[in-house]
BALOBA-1460 file (C-alpha; in Angstrom, 3 decimals):
// residues 264
<rec num="1" residu="m" x="-29.538" y="-34.890" z="-40.797"/>
<rec num="2" residu="t" x="-27.990" y="-37.635" z="-38.495"/>
<rec num="3" residu="l" x="-26.232" y="-36.449" z="-35.410"/>
<rec num="4" residu="q" x="-22.578" y="-37.594" z="-34.856"/>
<rec num="5" residu="r" x="-22.212" y="-40.360" z="-32.320"/>
<rec num="6" residu="n" x="-20.258" y="-40.091" z="-29.100"/>
<rec num="7" residu="i" x="-20.665" y="-36.321" z="-28.813"/>
<rec num="8" residu="i" x="-22.496" y="-34.200" z="-26.442"/>
<rec num="9" residu="h" x="-24.266" y="-31.637" z="-28.616"/>
<rec num="10" residu="l" x="-24.830" y="-28.136" z="-27.239"/>
<rec num="11" residu="g" x="-28.331" y="-27.019" z="-27.630"/>
<rec num="12" residu="d" x="-32.097" y="-27.487" z="-26.729"/>
<rec num="13" residu="a" x="-33.150" y="-31.191" z="-26.550"/>
<rec num="14" residu="l" x="-36.633" y="-30.417" z="-28.037"/>
<rec num="15" residu="q" x="-34.910" y="-29.011" z="-31.106"/>
<rec num="16" residu="l" x="-31.962" y="-31.486" z="-31.354"/>
<rec num="17" residu="i" x="-34.250" y="-34.496" z="-31.121"/>
<rec num="18" residu="n" x="-35.679" y="-33.631" z="-34.558"/>
<rec num="19" residu="e" x="-32.294" y="-34.304" z="-35.980"/>
<rec num="20" residu="v" x="-32.187" y="-37.859" z="-34.659"/>
<rec num="21" residu="e" x="-32.912" y="-40.506" z="-37.196"/>
<rec num="22" residu="d" x="-36.255" y="-42.372" z="-36.563"/>
<rec num="23" residu="e" x="-36.016" y="-45.947" z="-35.211"/>
<rec num="24" residu="s" x="-32.249" y="-45.499" z="-34.642"/>
<rec num="25" residu="i" x="-31.924" y="-45.568" z="-30.854"/>
<rec num="26" residu="d" x="-31.525" y="-48.654" z="-28.621"/>
<rec num="27" residu="l" x="-31.968" y="-46.949" z="-25.296"/>
<rec num="28" residu="i" x="-33.025" y="-43.484" z="-23.980"/>
<rec num="29" residu="v" x="-32.036" y="-42.280" z="-20.448"/>
<rec num="30" residu="c" x="-34.050" y="-39.187" z="-19.707"/>
<rec num="31" residu="d" x="-33.140" y="-37.286" z="-16.581"/>
<rec num="32" residu="g" x="-34.821" y="-33.998" z="-17.430"/>
<rec num="33" residu="p" x="-37.023" y="-31.527" z="-15.707"/>
<rec num="34" residu="y" x="-39.086" y="-32.651" z="-12.755"/>
<rec num="35" residu="g" x="-41.145" y="-29.518" z="-12.560"/>
<rec num="36" residu="v" x="-40.571" y="-29.039" z="-8.833"/>
<rec num="37" residu="t" x="-37.830" y="-26.515" z="-8.392"/>
<rec num="38" residu="d" x="-37.282" y="-22.833" z="-8.949"/>
<rec num="39" residu="n" x="-34.403" y="-23.533" z="-11.358"/>
<rec num="40" residu="e" x="-35.111" y="-21.906" z="-14.869"/>
<rec num="41" residu="w" x="-34.727" y="-25.234" z="-16.726"/>
<rec num="42" residu="d" x="-37.151" y="-26.852" z="-14.392"/>
<rec num="43" residu="r" x="-40.017" y="-24.356" z="-14.569"/>
<rec num="44" residu="i" x="-42.552" y="-26.573" z="-16.470"/>
<rec num="45" residu="p" x="-46.198" y="-25.512" z="-16.099"/>
<rec num="46" residu="n" x="-47.554" y="-29.089" z="-16.546"/>
<rec num="47" residu="i" x="-44.987" y="-31.863" z="-16.080"/>
<rec num="48" residu="q" x="-47.405" y="-34.614" z="-17.091"/>
<rec num="49" residu="e" x="-48.115" y="-32.901" z="-20.479"/>
<rec num="50" residu="y" x="-44.416" y="-32.128" z="-20.837"/>
<rec num="51" residu="n" x="-43.488" y="-35.808" z="-20.356"/>
<rec num="52" residu="l" x="-46.254" y="-36.964" z="-22.662"/>
<rec num="53" residu="d" x="-44.634" y="-34.894" z="-25.414"/>
<rec num="54" residu="l" x="-41.247" y="-36.356" z="-24.651"/>
<rec num="55" residu="i" x="-42.717" y="-39.824" z="-24.788"/>
<rec num="56" residu="k" x="-44.285" y="-39.125" z="-28.221"/>
<rec num="57" residu="r" x="-41.043" y="-37.777" z="-29.616"/>
<rec num="58" residu="f" x="-38.872" y="-40.566" z="-28.033"/>
<rec num="59" residu="s" x="-41.122" y="-43.363" z="-29.378"/>
<rec num="60" residu="a" x="-40.417" y="-42.339" z="-32.997"/>
<rec num="61" residu="k" x="-36.622" y="-42.453" z="-32.359"/>
<rec num="62" residu="l" x="-36.629" y="-45.882" z="-30.545"/>
<rec num="63" residu="k" x="-36.080" y="-49.121" z="-32.414"/>
<rec num="64" residu="d" x="-38.699" y="-51.789" z="-31.863"/>
<rec num="65" residu="g" x="-38.014" y="-53.226" z="-28.370"/>
<rec num="66" residu="g" x="-35.996" y="-50.169" z="-27.382"/>
<rec num="67" residu="a" x="-36.270" y="-48.887" z="-23.784"/>
<rec num="68" residu="l" x="-36.789" y="-45.433" z="-22.241"/>
<rec num="69" residu="y" x="-35.937" y="-44.662" z="-18.682"/>
<rec num="70" residu="l" x="-37.813" y="-41.379" z="-17.668"/>
<rec num="71" residu="f" x="-36.922" y="-39.773" z="-14.281"/>
<rec num="72" residu="g" x="-39.426" y="-37.856" z="-12.182"/>
<rec num="73" residu="k" x="-41.403" y="-37.412" z="-9.073"/>
<rec num="74" residu="p" x="-44.271" y="-39.761" z="-8.155"/>
<rec num="75" residu="n" x="-46.846" y="-38.027" z="-10.305"/>
<rec num="76" residu="c" x="-44.594" y="-37.503" z="-13.275"/>
<rec num="77" residu="i" x="-46.792" y="-39.573" z="-15.794"/>
<rec num="78" residu="d" x="-50.147" y="-39.474" z="-13.976"/>
<rec num="79" residu="f" x="-53.304" y="-38.255" z="-15.895"/>
<rec num="80" residu="i" x="-51.732" y="-38.854" z="-19.252"/>
<rec num="81" residu="d" x="-52.229" y="-41.690" z="-21.841"/>
<rec num="82" residu="y" x="-48.816" y="-42.909" z="-22.925"/>
<rec num="83" residu="r" x="-50.110" y="-46.203" z="-24.153"/>
<rec num="84" residu="p" x="-50.350" y="-45.405" z="-27.860"/>
<rec num="85" residu="y" x="-46.598" y="-44.651" z="-27.889"/>
<rec num="86" residu="l" x="-44.784" y="-46.928" z="-25.288"/>
<rec num="87" residu="n" x="-45.504" y="-49.863" z="-22.980"/>
<rec num="88" residu="l" x="-44.925" y="-48.979" z="-19.246"/>
<rec num="89" residu="k" x="-43.096" y="-51.992" z="-17.790"/>
<rec num="90" residu="s" x="-42.250" y="-50.780" z="-14.358"/>
<rec num="91" residu="k" x="-42.091" y="-47.757" z="-11.991"/>
<rec num="92" residu="i" x="-38.783" y="-48.057" z="-10.313"/>
<rec num="93" residu="v" x="-38.697" y="-46.426" z="-6.873"/>
<rec num="94" residu="w" x="-35.302" y="-44.813" z="-6.167"/>
<rec num="95" residu="y" x="-35.515" y="-44.712" z="-2.392"/>
<rec num="96" residu="q" x="-33.524" y="-41.926" z="-0.511"/>
<rec num="97" residu="p" x="-33.943" y="-42.196" z="3.171"/>
<rec num="98" residu="s" x="-31.036" y="-39.819" z="3.886"/>
<rec num="99" residu="r" x="-32.937" y="-36.802" z="2.584"/>
<rec num="100" residu="l" x="-33.067" y="-34.208" z="5.399"/>
<rec num="101" residu="a" x="-36.346" y="-32.388" z="4.484"/>
<rec num="102" residu="q" x="-38.902" y="-32.586" z="7.250"/>
<rec num="103" residu="g" x="-42.463" y="-32.168" z="6.070"/>
<rec num="104" residu="r" x="-44.600" y="-30.119" z="8.582"/>
<rec num="105" residu="v" x="-48.020" y="-30.607" z="6.952"/>
<rec num="106" residu="n" x="-47.417" y="-33.815" z="4.877"/>
<rec num="107" residu="y" x="-45.078" y="-36.764" z="4.720"/>
<rec num="108" residu="t" x="-41.640" y="-35.984" z="3.324"/>
<rec num="109" residu="n" x="-40.972" y="-37.359" z="-0.120"/>
<rec num="110" residu="n" x="-38.120" y="-39.790" z="0.181"/>
<rec num="111" residu="y" x="-38.033" y="-41.277" z="-3.328"/>
<rec num="112" residu="d" x="-37.859" y="-40.588" z="-7.083"/>
<rec num="113" residu="i" x="-39.553" y="-42.441" z="-9.849"/>
<rec num="114" residu="i" x="-37.712" y="-44.003" z="-12.811"/>
<rec num="115" residu="c" x="-40.402" y="-45.032" z="-15.396"/>
<rec num="116" residu="y" x="-39.296" y="-47.998" z="-17.500"/>
<rec num="117" residu="f" x="-40.964" y="-47.985" z="-20.920"/>
<rec num="118" residu="v" x="-40.556" y="-50.286" z="-23.880"/>
<rec num="119" residu="k" x="-41.400" y="-49.801" z="-27.532"/>
<rec num="120" residu="g" x="-43.685" y="-52.784" z="-28.181"/>
<rec num="121" residu="s" x="-44.448" y="-55.684" z="-25.989"/>
<rec num="122" residu="r" x="-40.939" y="-57.033" z="-25.321"/>
<rec num="123" residu="p" x="-37.499" y="-55.428" z="-24.721"/>
<rec num="124" residu="r" x="-34.736" y="-55.950" z="-27.143"/>
<rec num="125" residu="c" x="-32.609" y="-56.879" z="-24.091"/>
<rec num="126" residu="y" x="-32.742" y="-57.179" z="-20.440"/>
<rec num="127" residu="n" x="-29.325" y="-58.242" z="-19.100"/>
<rec num="128" residu="l" x="-30.141" y="-59.524" z="-15.703"/>
<rec num="129" residu="d" x="-26.699" y="-61.074" z="-14.988"/>
<rec num="130" residu="s" x="-25.203" y="-57.621" z="-15.498"/>
<rec num="131" residu="i" x="-27.223" y="-55.980" z="-12.643"/>
<rec num="132" residu="r" x="-27.644" y="-58.584" z="-10.107"/>
<rec num="133" residu="v" x="-27.421" y="-57.576" z="-6.422"/>
<rec num="134" residu="a" x="-26.476" y="-59.467" z="-3.279"/>
<rec num="135" residu="q" x="-29.055" y="-61.804" z="-1.804"/>
<rec num="136" residu="l" x="-30.190" y="-60.461" z="1.523"/>
<rec num="137" residu="v" x="-31.795" y="-63.735" z="2.711"/>
<rec num="138" residu="e" x="-29.644" y="-66.169" z="4.623"/>
<rec num="139" residu="l" x="-28.625" y="-69.074" z="2.421"/>
<rec num="140" residu="e" x="-30.028" y="-71.787" z="4.766"/>
<rec num="141" residu="h" x="-33.471" y="-70.092" z="4.831"/>
<rec num="142" residu="r" x="-33.338" y="-69.732" z="1.067"/>
<rec num="143" residu="l" x="-32.682" y="-73.463" z="0.590"/>
<rec num="144" residu="r" x="-35.476" y="-74.414" z="2.962"/>
<rec num="145" residu="c" x="-37.875" y="-72.332" z="0.686"/>
<rec num="146" residu="e" x="-36.532" y="-74.051" z="-2.378"/>
<rec num="147" residu="r" x="-37.586" y="-77.449" z="-0.949"/>
<rec num="148" residu="v" x="-41.239" y="-76.281" z="-1.214"/>
<rec num="149" residu="p" x="-42.865" y="-78.458" z="-4.091"/>
<rec num="150" residu="s" x="-43.988" y="-75.509" z="-6.166"/>
<rec num="151" residu="v" x="-40.458" y="-74.397" z="-6.259"/>
<rec num="152" residu="k" x="-38.657" y="-77.703" z="-6.476"/>
<rec num="153" residu="n" x="-40.753" y="-79.128" z="-9.118"/>
<rec num="154" residu="g" x="-43.374" y="-76.567" z="-10.124"/>
<rec num="155" residu="k" x="-43.735" y="-73.262" z="-11.885"/>
<rec num="156" residu="y" x="-41.672" y="-71.395" z="-9.473"/>
<rec num="157" residu="g" x="-38.512" y="-73.355" z="-10.330"/>
<rec num="158" residu="k" x="-36.775" y="-70.446" z="-11.927"/>
<rec num="159" residu="t" x="-36.895" y="-68.470" z="-8.552"/>
<rec num="160" residu="k" x="-34.122" y="-70.805" z="-7.145"/>
<rec num="161" residu="f" x="-31.001" y="-69.259" z="-5.488"/>
<rec num="162" residu="n" x="-28.492" y="-67.849" z="-7.857"/>
<rec num="163" residu="g" x="-24.960" y="-67.431" z="-6.613"/>
<rec num="164" residu="k" x="-24.403" y="-64.344" z="-8.780"/>
<rec num="165" residu="g" x="-27.156" y="-62.448" z="-6.854"/>
<rec num="166" residu="k" x="-30.744" y="-61.549" z="-7.416"/>
<rec num="167" residu="n" x="-32.870" y="-59.225" z="-9.621"/>
<rec num="168" residu="p" x="-32.697" y="-55.705" z="-7.940"/>
<rec num="169" residu="g" x="-36.513" y="-55.472" z="-8.071"/>
<rec num="170" residu="d" x="-38.355" y="-52.186" z="-8.508"/>
<rec num="171" residu="v" x="-37.239" y="-50.496" z="-5.157"/>
<rec num="172" residu="w" x="-33.668" y="-49.445" z="-5.201"/>
<rec num="173" residu="g" x="-32.359" y="-48.346" z="-1.830"/>
<rec num="174" residu="d" x="-28.781" y="-49.648" z="-2.369"/>
<rec num="175" residu="i" x="-27.584" y="-46.705" z="-4.554"/>
<rec num="176" residu="k" x="-27.337" y="-43.544" z="-2.470"/>
<rec num="177" residu="q" x="-27.843" y="-39.990" z="-3.784"/>
<rec num="178" residu="l" x="-24.771" y="-37.720" z="-4.066"/>
<rec num="179" residu="t" x="-23.789" y="-35.461" z="-1.225"/>
<rec num="180" residu="y" x="-21.386" y="-32.494" z="-0.960"/>
<rec num="181" residu="k" x="-18.786" y="-35.073" z="0.112"/>
<rec num="182" residu="s" x="-19.301" y="-37.463" z="-2.805"/>
<rec num="183" residu="k" x="-15.965" y="-37.878" z="-4.583"/>
<rec num="184" residu="e" x="-17.669" y="-38.195" z="-8.034"/>
<rec num="185" residu="l" x="-19.620" y="-34.857" z="-7.606"/>
<rec num="186" residu="v" x="-18.557" y="-32.563" z="-10.320"/>
<rec num="187" residu="c" x="-19.832" y="-29.334" z="-8.975"/>
<rec num="188" residu="r" x="-22.247" y="-28.172" z="-6.307"/>
<rec num="189" residu="e" x="-24.638" y="-26.705" z="-8.895"/>
<rec num="190" residu="a" x="-25.186" y="-30.183" z="-10.211"/>
<rec num="191" residu="l" x="-25.908" y="-31.789" z="-6.778"/>
<rec num="192" residu="n" x="-29.283" y="-33.672" z="-6.555"/>
<rec num="193" residu="t" x="-31.088" y="-31.967" z="-9.450"/>
<rec num="194" residu="i" x="-28.493" y="-32.532" z="-12.110"/>
<rec num="195" residu="q" x="-25.904" y="-35.159" z="-11.396"/>
<rec num="196" residu="k" x="-27.034" y="-38.718" z="-10.696"/>
<rec num="197" residu="p" x="-24.625" y="-41.491" z="-9.282"/>
<rec num="198" residu="i" x="-22.626" y="-43.398" z="-11.622"/>
<rec num="199" residu="k" x="-23.914" y="-46.695" z="-10.263"/>
<rec num="200" residu="l" x="-27.465" y="-45.642" z="-10.957"/>
<rec num="201" residu="m" x="-26.886" y="-44.777" z="-14.513"/>
<rec num="202" residu="e" x="-24.685" y="-47.834" z="-15.059"/>
<rec num="203" residu="r" x="-27.420" y="-50.127" z="-13.862"/>
<rec num="204" residu="l" x="-29.820" y="-48.805" z="-16.458"/>
<rec num="205" residu="v" x="-27.321" y="-48.799" z="-19.258"/>
<rec num="206" residu="l" x="-26.119" y="-52.328" z="-18.562"/>
<rec num="207" residu="a" x="-29.625" y="-53.736" z="-18.127"/>
<rec num="208" residu="s" x="-31.164" y="-52.266" z="-21.357"/>
<rec num="209" residu="s" x="-28.396" y="-52.071" z="-23.851"/>
<rec num="210" residu="n" x="-25.569" y="-54.273" z="-25.328"/>
<rec num="211" residu="p" x="-22.121" y="-53.195" z="-26.411"/>
<rec num="212" residu="g" x="-22.143" y="-51.258" z="-29.612"/>
<rec num="213" residu="d" x="-25.756" y="-50.059" z="-28.996"/>
<rec num="214" residu="l" x="-26.723" y="-46.371" z="-29.333"/>
<rec num="215" residu="v" x="-27.901" y="-44.650" z="-26.227"/>
<rec num="216" residu="l" x="-29.598" y="-41.221" z="-26.225"/>
<rec num="217" residu="d" x="-29.178" y="-38.909" z="-23.278"/>
<rec num="218" residu="p" x="-31.298" y="-35.801" z="-24.105"/>
<rec num="219" residu="f" x="-30.454" y="-34.058" z="-20.803"/>
<rec num="220" residu="s" x="-26.868" y="-34.864" z="-20.302"/>
<rec num="221" residu="g" x="-26.048" y="-32.417" z="-17.561"/>
<rec num="222" residu="v" x="-22.358" y="-33.064" z="-16.498"/>
<rec num="223" residu="g" x="-22.253" y="-36.303" z="-18.643"/>
<rec num="224" residu="t" x="-22.611" y="-39.194" z="-16.204"/>
<rec num="225" residu="c" x="-24.630" y="-41.280" z="-18.605"/>
<rec num="226" residu="p" x="-22.346" y="-40.580" z="-21.653"/>
<rec num="227" residu="a" x="-19.289" y="-41.467" z="-19.585"/>
<rec num="228" residu="v" x="-20.857" y="-44.638" z="-18.381"/>
<rec num="229" residu="c" x="-21.658" y="-45.557" z="-21.942"/>
<rec num="230" residu="k" x="-18.188" y="-44.886" z="-23.017"/>
<rec num="231" residu="r" x="-16.738" y="-46.855" z="-20.232"/>
<rec num="232" residu="n" x="-18.931" y="-49.836" z="-21.105"/>
<rec num="233" residu="g" x="-18.607" y="-50.000" z="-24.806"/>
<rec num="234" residu="r" x="-21.868" y="-48.290" z="-25.799"/>
<rec num="235" residu="d" x="-22.217" y="-45.489" z="-28.249"/>
<rec num="236" residu="f" x="-24.152" y="-42.393" z="-27.190"/>
<rec num="237" residu="t" x="-25.649" y="-39.137" z="-28.377"/>
<rec num="238" residu="g" x="-26.074" y="-36.345" z="-25.732"/>
<rec num="239" residu="f" x="-27.775" y="-33.075" z="-25.549"/>
<rec num="240" residu="e" x="-27.111" y="-30.298" z="-23.136"/>
<rec num="241" residu="i" x="-28.162" y="-26.648" z="-23.190"/>
<rec num="242" residu="n" x="-25.663" y="-25.473" z="-20.521"/>
<rec num="243" residu="v" x="-22.256" y="-24.698" z="-22.090"/>
<rec num="244" residu="e" x="-20.405" y="-25.029" z="-18.722"/>
<rec num="245" residu="f" x="-21.847" y="-28.466" z="-18.099"/>
<rec num="246" residu="v" x="-20.838" y="-29.526" z="-21.607"/>
<rec num="247" residu="k" x="-17.229" y="-28.537" z="-20.757"/>
<rec num="248" residu="l" x="-17.460" y="-30.569" z="-17.583"/>
<rec num="249" residu="a" x="-18.917" y="-33.486" z="-19.288"/>
<rec num="250" residu="n" x="-16.235" y="-33.554" z="-22.035"/>
<rec num="251" residu="a" x="-13.612" y="-33.441" z="-19.290"/>
<rec num="252" residu="r" x="-15.195" y="-36.585" z="-17.760"/>
<rec num="253" residu="l" x="-15.186" y="-38.296" z="-21.024"/>
<rec num="254" residu="k" x="-11.423" y="-37.708" z="-21.256"/>
<rec num="255" residu="c" x="-11.071" y="-39.220" z="-17.896"/>
<rec num="256" residu="v" x="-12.689" y="-42.401" z="-19.305"/>
<rec num="257" residu="e" x="-10.266" y="-42.389" z="-22.283"/>
<rec num="258" residu="a" x="-7.367" y="-42.077" z="-19.817"/>
<rec num="259" residu="q" x="-8.919" y="-44.796" z="-17.554"/>
<rec num="260" residu="l" x="-9.190" y="-42.321" z="-14.682"/>
<rec num="261" residu="p" x="-11.956" y="-42.008" z="-12.091"/>
<rec num="262" residu="l" x="-14.952" y="-40.110" z="-13.355"/>
<rec num="263" residu="g" x="-14.948" y="-37.554" z="-10.565"/>
<rec num="264" residu="i" x="-13.176" y="-34.262" z="-11.261"/>
């Protein structure tokens, strides 16, 4: 059975994934359990083993060169061997200095990890021009650096200043987490653990897919990733077990159709 595109399917991701055709997906954005909260959906005895199981399942569904972005805490893929299934390209640090928690016996965790995997040695696409960020270095200083021989005439020539901006790198502090005052926040229940910022999902989708590609979001929540896909000409298949979240997600998809803001 092949699941219908551009629908958020109500049900358990671990069951619905079996209905996805093998080697049919261009990109998977997996913002699932972290195994760190008391929420029923997040009570995972061993998050590393859970994530390894996801990686195995996702590998079969991705096309060669397809990408997986897997969200988690710093140890989310420690102590597991994912190498037979996918190639880890980068661990992106999503830095959140605004978190209020104050550790009393250890340093407060101020970041999440987004593990960027590719099926095979090379990604199908990496659209750098779609995700460039502003240069933080003064132009005059940058130009002085480019006069260095290894940059001007050598192997580092491709690092020259680009007026469109630079690669965002693997530490992202420019996209802030949602707060109770965020206009795009759908509901308080979705704050922090469920709903991610539109700009964050958009960066992943634009970087690792092209218009017309199929994106799988196995833990759709309130539908940020599907809405981003719809707004940017990508097809999607979404899974979500919470019926109320599916209703909210469908309302956001209607906002995209009406060219309205995604916040509700």
